[in-house]
N, C-alpha and C positions, 0 to 999 in steps of 0.2 A: 312529866315532869319526872327528873330523876331521884332517888330517894334519899342517895347521900350516902347509903351504905355500902362499903364496900365487901362482897362475899370473902372470907377466909377461913381456914382452918389450920388447926394445930396439933402436931404429932410430937409424942416424946419415948424415948427408947433409950435402952443402956446399949452403945456401941463401943466395943471395942474396952469395955470397960469403964468407959465417960458418958456421964448423962449427956444427952445429945435431945436437943430441940429443933424441929423445923415448924415452919410457918409459910403458908401460902396464901398472899392475896391476889385475886383476879379482878385486875381492872377491865378496862372495855377493849384496850389496844394491847394489853401486855402481863405477864404475870411477876410479882412480886414475891421471890423466895428467899426465906430465911433458914440458914442449915449452922447450928451454932453448939459447940460445945464449952464456950467461954461466956456464955449469958450476955455476949455483946454481936454488934452487927459485923465487924468484921471488914475483911475486902470488899467491896462493892464491884462486881463485874456485868456488864451488859452485854447478853448474847444475841445476837440475830441470828435468823435463820434465810439462807440461799438457797433454790433450789438450781443444781446444775445440769444441764441435758445432755447426756452419756447416750450414743448410739446404742450402747449393748445393754444399760442398765435402767435407760430410761433418767426420770428426775430423780437426783442424788441428794439427798439435803445435805447443805454443808453450814457448819455454823462459825460466825466471826465474834470473836472478842475481845472487849476492850475494858480495861480496868478504869471504874470510875472513881474510887477512892481506895488508897490502901497501897499494899506491896504489890507490885506489879512484878512479879516472877512466873518464869516458864509453867511451874507447878501448879500456879494458880488459874493459868489457861486451860492447860489439861484436865485438871480436877472440873473445871466449868464445862468445857467441851463433853467430858465423858458423861458425866450428869445431865446434860442437856441433849444429848445424843440418845441416850436412853428413855427420857421423857418425850421428844418428838413433838414437843409443843406446834400449833399453828401459828404462835404470838410469838414476839420477842420476850425475853427473860431479862429483869434485874435480880441477879443471884448474889447473895451475900454468905460468905464463908468465913468463918473462925472456928476451924478445925484443931483440935490438939493429933488427931491420928486420920493420916493419910495414906495409907494402904489399901491396895487394891478390894479387899475385902471389907473394910470401913467404908469405903467410898458405894461398894456396892448396897450395904445396908443403907447408908446416909439415903443412896437412890431412891431405893425401897421404902423408906420412911416418908420421903418426899412425896412418893407416888400414892401412899395414901392419903394427902391431903390434896388431891386434884378431884 
């Protein structure tokens, strides 16, 4: 019988001068990841991993994104794919983003912060 407790980890850092929190909850079939500088969930994005077979490179992971709640803007999809590509999880991810700073350097720091929770 399942214990009912979802394993989770939290990390806090100062990213680009802003208090940033990340939380990762590991469910059986997917990860739930929160990355926030507003202390809110923000935009919720579902990211799934597909393997594309290429004759030269073999199986190449490709990620599909779908905004479930919040602003459906191109930058959200780019940030979600960049984070998940770096994490390369074996399962789907529900990712929430509420960020004040979205520069490439800030995204790298946030991705590294998320990695500490895995």
